[in-house]
LUMVEXLO-591903 format. One line per 10 residues: number of its first residue (from 0); their letters; for each residue x, y, z of C-alpha. Coordinates in nm, 4 decimals, decimal comma, padded with zeros to 6 digits. Layout:
N
NUM) A) X/Y/Z | ...
//
This chain:
553
0) XXXXXXXXXX) -00,2638/-05,0367/-00,7172 | -00,0448/-04,9937/-00,4409 | 00,0169/-04,6151/-00,5997 | -00,3234/-04,5499/-00,6362 | -00,4082/-04,6605/-00,2777 | -00,1612/-04,4169/-00,1365 | -00,2348/-04,1299/-00,2987 | -00,6193/-04,1928/-00,2586 | -00,4857/-04,2211/00,1541 | -00,3194/-03,9026/00,1159
10) XXXXXXXXXX) -00,6316/-03,7465/-00,0488 | -00,8628/-03,8791/00,2438 | -00,6157/-03,7614/00,5303 | -00,6138/-03,3782/00,3809 | -00,9767/-03,3405/00,4114 | -01,1024/-03,5769/00,7192 | -00,9837/-03,2245/00,9847 | -01,2566/-03,0535/00,7578 | -01,4945/-03,2669/00,8628 | -01,3596/-03,2701/01,2450
20) XXXXXXXXXX) -01,3851/-02,9574/01,2432 | -01,8025/-02,9429/01,2066 | -01,8395/-03,1449/01,5085 | -01,6264/-02,8950/01,7558 | -01,8248/-02,6722/01,9182 | -01,7583/-02,2798/01,8723 | -01,6000/-02,1902/02,1800 | -01,8498/-01,9396/02,3802 | -01,6566/-01,6094/02,4167 | -01,7250/-01,4286/02,7293
30) XXXXXXXXXX) -01,7330/-01,0495/02,7772 | -01,4543/-01,0513/02,9955 | -01,2728/-01,1967/02,6505 | -01,4076/-00,9013/02,4578 | -01,3029/-00,6889/02,7204 | -00,9277/-00,7986/02,6943 | -00,8634/-00,8506/02,2799 | -01,1666/-00,5575/02,1335 | -00,9132/-00,3300/01,9417 | -01,1848/-00,0955/01,8583
40) XXXXXXXXXX) -01,3246/00,0045/02,2316 | -01,3431/00,3884/02,2302 | -01,1972/00,3396/02,5848 | -00,8802/00,1770/02,4526 | -00,8889/00,3893/02,1215 | -00,9359/00,7536/02,2826 | -00,5272/00,6723/02,3986 | -00,2004/00,6244/02,1565 | 00,0599/00,4753/02,4049 | 00,4032/00,6697/02,4020
50) XXXXXXXXXX) 00,6113/00,5769/02,6971 | 00,6240/00,3338/03,0097 | 00,7930/00,3520/03,3271 | 00,7453/00,0219/03,4623 | 00,9016/00,0385/03,8679 | 00,8199/-00,3018/04,0696 | 00,9770/-00,4669/04,3946 | 00,9320/-00,8484/04,4003 | 01,0203/-01,0494/04,6815 | 01,1036/-01,4356/04,5794
60) XXXXXXXXXX) 01,0514/-01,5619/04,8799 | 00,6768/-01,4207/04,8957 | 00,6104/-01,4499/04,5503 | 00,4848/-01,1015/04,5775 | 00,5299/-00,7717/04,3501 | 00,4472/-00,3953/04,4282 | 00,5042/-00,1305/04,2309 | 00,3825/00,1426/04,0070 | 00,3463/00,2043/03,6100 | 00,3666/00,5361/03,4645
70) XXXXXXXXXX) 00,1467/00,5867/03,1099 | 00,2238/00,8919/02,8971 | 00,0050/00,9483/02,6121 | -00,1440/01,1046/02,3678 | -00,4916/01,1969/02,3710 | -00,6780/01,0598/02,0302 | -00,9923/01,2350/02,0747 | -01,1334/01,4048/02,3706 | -01,2552/01,1609/02,6298 | -01,2920/01,1372/03,0325
80) XXXXXXXXXX) -01,2449/00,7198/03,0224 | -01,0061/00,4664/02,9468 | -00,9453/00,1199/02,9780 | -00,6529/-00,0227/03,1342 | -00,6182/-00,3762/03,1871 | -00,4468/-00,6009/03,5278 | -00,5371/-00,9547/03,6367 | -00,8233/-00,9249/03,9235 | -00,5412/-01,1402/04,1284 | -00,3383/-00,8220/04,1508
90) XXXXXXXXXX) -00,5047/-00,5526/04,3629 | -00,4864/-00,1537/04,2095 | -00,4493/00,0143/04,4994 | -00,4387/00,3735/04,3924 | -00,4780/00,5557/04,0441 | -00,2403/00,8894/04,0244 | -00,3099/01,1988/03,7862 | -00,0998/01,5501/03,8172 | -00,0656/01,4250/04,1528 | -00,4276/01,3412/04,3177
100) XXXXXXXXXX) -00,5780/00,9947/04,2945 | -00,8695/00,9284/04,0472 | -01,1719/00,7067/04,1118 | -01,1709/00,3977/03,8999 | -01,4031/00,0699/03,8777 | -01,2738/-00,2585/03,8008 | -01,4781/-00,5459/03,5703 | -01,2780/-00,8709/03,5240 | -00,9089/-00,8313/03,4224 | -01,0153/-00,5002/03,2824
110) XXXXXXXXXX) -00,9982/-00,1304/03,5117 | -01,1539/00,2146/03,4123 | -01,0597/00,5561/03,5128 | -01,2676/00,8472/03,5160 | -01,0398/01,1720/03,5045 | -01,2066/01,4585/03,6651 | -01,2297/01,6892/03,3275 | -01,1958/01,6215/02,9844 | -00,8741/01,5389/02,8236 | -00,8408/01,7045/02,4971
120) XXXXXXXXXX) -00,8004/01,5273/02,1259 | -00,4159/01,5887/02,0643 | -00,2675/01,6728/02,4182 | -00,0156/01,4939/02,6034 | -00,0900/01,3846/02,9018 | -00,0002/01,1016/03,1881 | -00,1281/00,8978/03,4461 | 00,0122/00,6557/03,7287 | -00,1079/00,2894/03,8573 | -00,0281/00,2149/04,1751
130) XXXXXXXXXX) -00,0316/-00,1686/04,2335 | 00,0647/-00,4584/04,4541 | -00,0114/-00,8978/04,4644 | 00,0709/-01,2521/04,3904 | 00,0672/-01,2516/04,1044 | -00,0276/-01,6019/03,8666 | 00,2737/-01,8571/03,9061 | 00,3263/-02,0268/03,5476 | 00,2527/-02,4042/03,5575 | 00,4147/-02,4854/03,2347
140) XXXXXXXXXX) 00,5547/-02,1732/03,1273 | 00,6050/-02,0432/02,8523 | 00,2740/-02,2480/02,7347 | 00,0600/-02,0573/03,0053 | 00,1062/-01,7155/03,1571 | 00,2842/-01,5696/03,4516 | 00,5547/-01,5789/03,6517 | 00,8004/-01,8570/03,7594 | 00,9654/-01,9245/04,1162 | 01,2209/-02,1617/04,1565
150) XXXXXXXXXX) 01,5888/-02,1563/04,2299 | 01,9487/-02,2369/04,1083 | 02,1896/-02,4888/04,1829 | 02,2859/-02,2956/04,4658 | 01,8895/-02,2729/04,5895 | 01,9227/-01,8970/04,5227 | 01,5426/-01,7471/04,3592 | 01,5247/-01,7725/04,0443 | 01,2078/-01,5994/03,8840 | 01,1277/-01,4880/03,5178
160) XXXXXXXXXX) 00,8140/-01,4031/03,3574 | 00,6155/-01,5295/03,0469 | 00,3177/-01,4000/02,9503 | 00,2379/-01,3964/02,5415 | -00,0935/-01,4858/02,4675 | -00,2606/-01,4383/02,8330 | -00,1409/-01,0915/02,8535 | 00,1452/-00,8644/02,9789 | -00,1540/-00,7747/03,2684 | -00,0904/-01,0645/03,4478
170) XXXXXXXXXX) 00,1750/-00,9021/03,6347 | 00,2081/-00,5456/03,5801 | -00,0584/-00,3208/03,4502 | -00,0360/-00,2284/03,0977 | -00,2867/-00,1668/02,7775 | -00,3148/-00,4893/02,7098 | -00,3525/-00,5095/02,3627 | -00,0781/-00,5278/02,0810 | -00,2099/-00,2989/01,8549 | -00,0911/-00,0252/02,0476
180) XXXXXXXXXX) 00,2978/-00,0120/02,1534 | 00,4938/00,2448/02,3792 | 00,7887/00,4379/02,1650 | 01,0047/00,3505/02,4262 | 01,0067/00,2539/02,8256 | 01,1989/00,2109/03,1202 | 01,1717/-00,0516/03,3083 | 01,2541/-00,0634/03,6950 | 01,3331/-00,3811/03,9203 | 01,3908/-00,3944/04,2758
190) XXXXXXXXXX) 01,5487/-00,7062/04,4186 | 01,7060/-00,8109/04,7257 | 02,0798/-00,7418/04,7023 | 02,3008/-01,0142/04,5956 | 02,0611/-01,0722/04,2575 | 02,0748/-00,9182/03,9415 | 01,7615/-00,8671/03,7327 | 01,7614/-00,8649/03,3633 | 01,5364/-00,6922/03,1184 | 01,4894/-00,5364/02,8082
200) XXXXXXXXXX) 01,7291/-00,2936/02,6815 | 02,0226/-00,1564/02,8086 | 02,0748/-00,1236/03,1777 | 02,1564/00,2676/03,2577 | 02,1764/00,2012/03,6032 | 02,2316/00,0229/03,9000 | 02,1195/00,1703/04,2543 | 02,1796/00,0067/04,6025 | 01,8331/00,0662/04,8144 | 01,7863/00,0755/05,1736
210) XXXXXXXXXX) 01,6549/-00,2455/05,3482 | 01,8617/-00,4831/05,1713 | 01,7090/-00,3831/04,7895 | 01,9140/-00,3332/04,4743 | 01,7171/-00,1652/04,1566 | 01,7930/-00,2280/03,8035 | 01,6984/00,0269/03,5423 | 01,6759/-00,0782/03,1723 | 01,6104/00,1756/02,9579 | 01,4368/00,0188/02,5758
220) XXXXXXXXXX) 01,5398/00,3134/02,3402 | 01,3053/00,1384/02,0351 | 00,8753/00,0524/02,0408 | 00,8401/-00,2780/02,2559 | 00,4994/-00,4606/02,2710 | 00,3767/-00,5609/02,6106 | 00,4124/-00,9457/02,6432 | 00,8201/-00,9029/02,5180 | 00,8155/-00,6900/02,8750 | 01,0747/-00,9163/03,0726
230) XXXXXXXXXX) 01,1271/-00,9591/03,4024 | 01,4633/-01,1937/03,4538 | 01,5663/-01,2547/03,8137 | 01,8963/-01,4195/03,9601 | 02,2522/-01,5079/04,0282 | 02,3446/-01,4275/03,6612 | 02,7143/-01,3824/03,5495 | 02,7388/-01,1667/03,2767 | 02,9865/-01,1973/02,9164 | 02,9518/-01,0324/02,6318
240) XXXXXXXXXX) 03,0421/-01,0172/02,2576 | 02,9561/-00,8158/01,9658 | 02,9217/-00,8717/01,6244 | 02,9289/-00,6746/01,2684 | 02,6310/-00,6375/01,0997 | 02,4625/-00,4664/00,8312 | 02,4938/-00,2185/01,0522 | 02,7884/-00,1483/01,2108 | 02,8844/-00,2984/01,5567 | 02,6003/-00,4863/01,7697
250) XXXXXXXXXX) 02,6297/-00,5817/02,1516 | 02,5874/-00,9574/02,2393 | 02,5499/-00,9560/02,5939 | 02,4612/-01,2582/02,7630 | 02,3398/-01,3702/03,1079 | 02,3352/-01,7124/03,2877 | 02,3845/-01,8652/03,5946 | 02,7322/-01,9410/03,7220 | 02,7219/-02,2988/03,6719 | 02,6187/-02,2871/03,2991
260) XXXXXXXXXX) 02,9058/-02,0057/03,2097 | 03,1483/-02,2700/03,0295 | 02,8592/-02,4555/02,8596 | 02,6461/-02,1085/02,7639 | 03,0051/-01,9604/02,6452 | 03,0713/-02,2619/02,4077 | 02,6735/-02,3127/02,3002 | 02,5922/-01,9384/02,2216 | 02,9510/-01,8604/01,9982 | 02,8160/-02,2270/01,8009
270) XXXXXXXXXX) 02,4765/-02,0475/01,6854 | 02,4661/-01,6773/01,7454 | 02,6394/-01,5171/01,5331 | 02,5868/-01,7705/01,2491 | 02,1955/-01,7203/01,3005 | 02,2668/-01,3119/01,2659 | 02,4296/-01,3951/00,9836 | 02,1741/-01,5506/00,8285 | 01,8907/-01,3522/01,0039 | 02,0151/-01,0828/00,8178
280) XXXXXXXXXX) 02,0477/-01,2130/00,4843 | 01,7140/-01,2858/00,4558 | 01,4896/-01,0747/00,6592 | 01,7383/-00,7547/00,6375 | 01,9315/-00,5731/00,9695 | 01,9067/-00,6828/01,3144 | 01,6205/-00,4264/01,4444 | 01,7517/-00,3349/01,7496 | 02,1071/-00,1979/01,7300 | 01,9818/00,0499/01,9055
290) XXXXXXXXXX) 01,8809/-00,1538/02,2745 | 02,1372/-00,4799/02,2124 | 02,1308/-00,8294/02,1073 | 02,0229/-01,0560/02,4832 | 02,0256/-01,4286/02,5936 | 01,9125/-01,4816/02,9418 | 01,9076/-01,7818/03,1367 | 01,5698/-01,8572/03,1908 | 01,3886/-02,1538/03,3821 | 01,1568/-02,2615/03,1531
300) XXXXXXXXXX) 01,2352/-02,3471/02,7348 | 01,2292/-01,9719/02,5843 | 01,0412/-01,6765/02,4754 | 01,1625/-01,3697/02,2303 | 01,1438/-01,1115/02,4446 | 01,2631/-00,8435/02,2512 | 01,6073/-00,7698/02,2947 | 01,6455/-00,9580/02,6065 | 01,5719/-01,3682/02,4898 | 01,5100/-01,5723/02,7206
310) XXXXXXXXXX) 01,6896/-01,9695/02,6832 | 01,6135/-02,2528/02,8655 | 01,7207/-02,5100/02,6081 | 01,9817/-02,6493/02,8363 | 02,2696/-02,6007/02,6079 | 02,2276/-02,8333/02,3529 | 02,1161/-02,8906/02,0210 | 01,8031/-02,9409/01,8382 | 01,4348/-02,8853/02,0556 | 01,5576/-02,9848/02,4126
320) XXXXXXXXXX) 01,8001/-03,2735/02,1913 | 01,5302/-03,3966/01,9328 | 01,5345/-03,2709/01,6096 | 01,1294/-03,1644/01,5324 | 01,1827/-03,2772/01,1842 | 01,2992/-03,5859/01,2120 | 01,5678/-03,5453/00,9112 | 01,8947/-03,4915/01,0945 | 01,9195/-03,1596/01,0539 | 01,7588/-03,0095/01,3124
330) XXXXXXXXXX) 01,9769/-03,1790/01,5247 | 02,3038/-02,9816/01,3984 | 02,1693/-02,6587/01,5740 | 01,9988/-02,4861/01,8890 | 01,6188/-02,4404/01,8343 | 01,5743/-02,2123/02,1002 | 01,8147/-01,9701/02,0111 | 01,7496/-01,9678/01,6496 | 01,3513/-01,9765/01,6816 | 01,3342/-01,7612/01,8958
340) XXXXXXXXXX) 01,6006/-01,4762/01,8072 | 01,4256/-01,5419/01,4592 | 01,1019/-01,3110/01,6426 | 01,3561/-01,0394/01,6426 | 01,1978/-00,9842/01,3483 | 00,8815/-01,1614/01,3191 | 00,6658/-01,0687/01,6445 | 00,8990/-00,8058/01,7873 | 00,9861/-00,5944/01,4834 | 00,6546/-00,6924/01,2691
350) XXXXXXXXXX) 00,4137/-00,7213/01,5675 | 00,0127/-00,7847/01,4709 | -00,2425/-00,6077/01,6259 | -00,4626/-00,9040/01,6897 | -00,3293/-01,2516/01,8411 | -00,5498/-01,3836/01,5824 | -00,3216/-01,3300/01,3311 | -00,0157/-01,4153/01,5042 | 00,0461/-01,6951/01,2212 | 00,2317/-01,3656/01,0647
360) XXXXXXXXXX) 00,4552/-01,3945/01,3947 | 00,5343/-01,8071/01,4012 | 00,5128/-01,8968/01,0766 | 00,7899/-01,6425/00,9022 | 00,9632/-01,7492/01,2279 | 00,9185/-02,1560/01,2061 | 01,0143/-02,1138/00,8065 | 01,3355/-01,8299/00,9403 | 01,4534/-02,2559/01,0483 | 01,4586/-02,3800/00,7524
370) XXXXXXXXXX) 01,6099/-02,0394/00,6077 | 01,8988/-02,0352/00,8496 | 01,9368/-02,4643/00,7484 | 01,9744/-02,3245/00,4296 | 02,2323/-02,0656/00,4586 | 02,4129/-02,3463/00,6515 | 02,3975/-02,6773/00,4424 | 02,2489/-02,5362/00,1112 | 01,8603/-02,5185/-00,0170 | 01,7973/-02,8964/-00,0593
380) XXXXXXXXXX) 01,8806/-02,9208/00,3259 | 01,6416/-02,6521/00,3590 | 01,4085/-02,8203/00,1618 | 01,3762/-03,1576/00,3685 | 01,3699/-02,9315/00,6371 | 01,0812/-02,7962/00,5822 | 00,9271/-03,1327/00,4441 | 00,9821/-03,3014/00,7847 | 00,8334/-03,0501/00,9813 | 00,5073/-03,1624/00,7751
390) XXXXXXXXXX) 00,5099/-03,4798/01,0440 | 00,3982/-03,1835/01,3052 | 00,0925/-03,0798/01,1676 | -00,2421/-03,1561/01,2750 | -00,4799/-02,9824/01,0060 | -00,6932/-02,9286/01,2810 | -00,8242/-02,5893/01,2477 | -00,7992/-02,2270/01,0654 | -00,4126/-02,0544/01,1355 | -00,6702/-01,7403/01,1854
400) XXXXXXXXXX) -00,8296/-01,6807/01,4729 | -01,1242/-01,5346/01,5603 | -01,0796/-01,1021/01,6102 | -01,1304/-00,9262/01,8843 | -01,1773/-01,1798/02,1673 | -00,7314/-01,2246/02,2290 | -00,7947/-01,6001/02,0776 | -00,5176/-01,6888/01,8495 | -00,5753/-01,9872/01,5527 | -00,4291/-02,3508/01,5456
410) XXXXXXXXXX) -00,1013/-02,4797/01,6272 | -00,0755/-02,5540/01,2808 | 00,0366/-02,1701/01,2207 | 00,3974/-02,2754/01,2724 | 00,4798/-02,5930/01,0322 | 00,1926/-02,5841/00,8261 | 00,2509/-02,2282/00,8065 | 00,5995/-02,2422/00,7270 | 00,5083/-02,4956/00,4451 | 00,3152/-02,1982/00,2802
420) XXXXXXXXXX) 00,5334/-01,9859/00,2765 | 00,7780/-02,2352/00,0846 | 00,4852/-02,3083/-00,1566 | 00,4680/-01,9371/-00,2240 | 00,8492/-01,9231/-00,2777 | 00,8480/-02,2323/-00,4840 | 00,5065/-02,0548/-00,7061 | 00,7472/-01,7644/-00,7529 | 01,0229/-01,9235/-00,8351 | 01,2886/-01,6459/-00,7921
430) XXXXXXXXXX) 01,4847/-01,7113/-00,4876 | 01,6253/-01,3211/-00,4867 | 01,3078/-01,1766/-00,5955 | 01,1862/-01,3768/-00,2695 | 01,4595/-01,2509/-00,0469 | 01,4186/-00,9392/-00,1802 | 01,0720/-00,9548/-00,0398 | 01,1511/-01,0686/00,3004 | 01,3650/-00,8088/00,3259 | 01,1372/-00,5676/00,2139
440) XXXXXXXXXX) 00,8509/-00,7077/00,4506 | 01,0982/-00,5950/00,7572 | 01,1915/-00,2923/00,6249 | 00,8406/-00,1986/00,5055 | 00,6778/-00,2297/00,8521 | 00,9500/-00,1566/01,0368 | 00,8842/-00,1400/01,4405 | 00,5430/-00,1500/01,3323 | 00,2407/-00,3532/01,4545 | 00,0335/-00,4889/01,1302
450) XXXXXXXXXX) -00,2564/-00,6948/01,0645 | -00,2496/-00,9935/00,9072 | -00,4265/-00,9109/00,5520 | -00,1473/-00,6281/00,5155 | 00,0933/-00,9035/00,5257 | -00,0485/-01,0953/00,2656 | -00,1467/-00,7717/00,0565 | 00,2404/-00,7355/00,0600 | 00,3436/-01,0319/-00,0682 | 00,0932/-01,0399/-00,3204
460) XXXXXXXXXX) 00,2007/-00,6950/-00,4134 | 00,5545/-00,7325/-00,3727 | 00,5773/-01,0836/-00,5570 | 00,3309/-00,9421/-00,8573 | 00,1334/-01,3072/-00,7737 | -00,2371/-01,2967/-00,6355 | -00,1764/-01,5376/-00,3508 | -00,5324/-01,4323/-00,2118 | -00,6996/-01,7983/-00,2297 | -00,3556/-02,0223/-00,1492
470) XXXXXXXXXX) -00,4146/-01,7771/00,1777 | -00,7392/-01,8071/00,2502 | -00,7691/-02,2021/00,1676 | -00,4029/-02,2951/00,3884 | -00,5332/-02,0058/00,6718 | -00,8677/-02,0233/00,6874 | -00,9790/-02,3785/00,6718 | -00,8176/-02,6592/00,8456 | -00,8076/-02,8994/00,5237 | -00,5577/-02,9026/00,2027
480) XXXXXXXXXX) -00,6388/-02,8303/-00,1198 | -00,6276/-03,1510/-00,3096 | -00,5163/-03,1910/-00,6662 | -00,7789/-03,4828/-00,8658 | -00,6373/-03,5657/-01,1596 | -00,8130/-03,8600/-01,4182 | -00,7184/-03,9689/-01,7177 | -00,9702/-04,0131/-01,9914 | -00,9632/-04,1007/-02,3370 | -00,5435/-04,0827/-02,3310
490) XXXXXXXXXX) -00,5570/-03,7378/-02,1606 | -00,4769/-03,6280/-01,8650 | -00,7507/-03,4285/-01,6902 | -00,6745/-03,2506/-01,3157 | -00,8782/-03,0082/-01,1137 | -00,8340/-02,8635/-00,7965 | -01,0889/-02,9592/-00,4991 | -01,1384/-02,6573/-00,2254 | -01,3346/-02,5267/-00,0213 | -01,2297/-02,1890/-00,1872
500) XXXXXXXXXX) -01,4211/-02,0795/-00,4344 | -01,2528/-02,1118/-00,7887 | -00,9247/-02,2184/-00,5760 | -00,6289/-02,1127/-00,8833 | -00,2950/-02,2499/-00,7453 | -00,0187/-02,3405/-00,9931 | 00,1123/-02,7145/-00,9572 | 00,4987/-02,8644/-01,0427 | 00,4320/-03,1708/-01,2152 | 00,5677/-03,4255/-01,4465
510) XXXXXXXXXX) 00,6188/-03,7334/-01,6367 | 00,8577/-03,9650/-01,4767 | 01,1987/-03,8878/-01,5750 | 01,1130/-03,5856/-01,7236 | 01,1926/-03,1773/-01,5948 | 00,9020/-03,0700/-01,3517 | 00,6794/-02,8120/-01,5139 | 00,3795/-02,5891/-01,3544 | 00,0142/-02,6433/-01,4728 | -00,2702/-02,4062/-01,3069
520) XXXXXXXXXX) -00,5523/-02,5898/-01,2632 | -00,9099/-02,4629/-01,1745 | -01,2147/-02,6039/-00,9576 | -01,3109/-02,7508/-01,3329 | -01,1304/-03,0619/-01,4818 | -00,9633/-02,9285/-01,7941 | -00,6681/-03,1424/-01,9887 | -00,3260/-03,1258/-01,8898 | -00,1451/-03,1246/-02,2251 | 00,2403/-03,0789/-02,0370
530) XXXXXXXXXX) 00,1717/-03,4036/-01,9109 | 00,0562/-03,5537/-02,2757 | 00,1485/-03,9571/-02,2620 | 00,1580/-03,9887/-01,8945 | -00,0321/-04,2487/-01,6757 | -00,1219/-04,3587/-01,3412 | 00,2492/-04,5183/-01,3235 | 00,4253/-04,2210/-01,4259 | 00,2743/-03,9021/-01,3106 | 00,5279/-03,7265/-01,0938
540) XXXXXXXXXX) 00,2901/-03,4248/-00,8377 | 00,5397/-03,1973/-00,6399 | 00,4671/-03,3192/-00,3118 | 00,7692/-03,2440/-00,1653 | 00,7317/-02,9040/-00,2221 | 00,4052/-02,8044/-00,2448 | 00,1860/-02,9389/00,0858 | -00,1490/-03,0717/-00,0748 | -00,3689/-03,4016/-00,1173 | -00,3687/-03,5747/-00,4543
550) XXX) -00,5910/-03,8187/-00,5784 | -00,5794/-04,0207/-00,8915 | -00,8952/-04,1333/-01,0100
//
């Protein structure tokens, strides 16, 4: 009786969020949301970005930024007008085209430029935006976007950016969508002499300027999404190392505040190389050998800034000292180093075109934590870690968000998404094929932007299994699929209860004391011959590897 009650409660817990979801009002999106989130507006699709040169000057005392951004592009059609983006609290001073000012207009955070004559399809061209102002100050970075202004232990300025989701246009002019990445970029940041800027890529040059400023030029030789473009300003100290990876020697550069040097050397040594070995094993070579790998002290928890990962976990294991899985495994390594570095493969190497598909970034990266645990402590430990992460799942809404309005889905994209990927691995039941599938994902979409559907189609194709209905249930609905089992006339009957029509996920079951076997329930009750002789007391469903509801009548 106790077992039946427990299973019934599990079933109710799986379905309750769906009802709650129906009671929640749908968000009302505005024209500003569409201007920001649209991937199909001809004012955005008319030009394909090739290169940026972002050249800014930062005054930390006044919390003021000024400078220019050069847009170099290829026209995808004939046009005379285009859109770029910059938050309305920052002033566009002028737009220059072929050395002359051209007219522009603003609506919300979008800026529309009109050129004196048509730019022909296929031509390469450029324009420059000059801007200035006091950028939005983040209240709780990295969860809200903006710039962080604070001080180090010696009272010197310490400034950083974090803008994923909110948008890079919160601090610099850009085509603010993930679908169009520049092929390369130069980031020039001028700061008061005595401070340093650390940005993405490799430091090309340092130049002393008049007026007590120094400029740091950072060259990014690979494609980069604009929310990854980072500014980190402080009294940084530098030390370095190297790693012999799958593509040869990879430079490891660390930029930390003076008071953190000793702690950083110990913490980074303990985590970075094991992380790289694990990630390359599962996902293929580190994607940015040309630009190197960096960790940078940040005045916030952390962000996956490409080749310049922001670190703020206070040099301790776990997530600010705690284990998110509550299993003990998450306390043996530094969460921010592992998780944010995992984004170099998923989020940075493979970037979704719309943040509605952010689950591709976060599900795979959260799953990379478990694979790291597995690489260090064995498969059972990794599976236990994933199972423990369920405590964080809310089942409060679809993981895929609405498209075209710059809106992500439920935060369950992290832990529920990781559980989904582990479920696929369990169904496939071939760990080496699964590893090669993950590595192929990284190589197939190397340095590309994708849709979530492309990733789902790839997994279906490469595994040889059609997971379409599984993806639909876990990504497009809040509730869990529920396995309903009945015992009638000496037979064991089972079916799936799911919001997805004809849901057909294979499932592992056994009679207590026996071996697990795969069954293939459908939406209709059918006899499960593999469970011949089972009773309510001896039925065991693999809810350790499958995140589902179970109801036994």
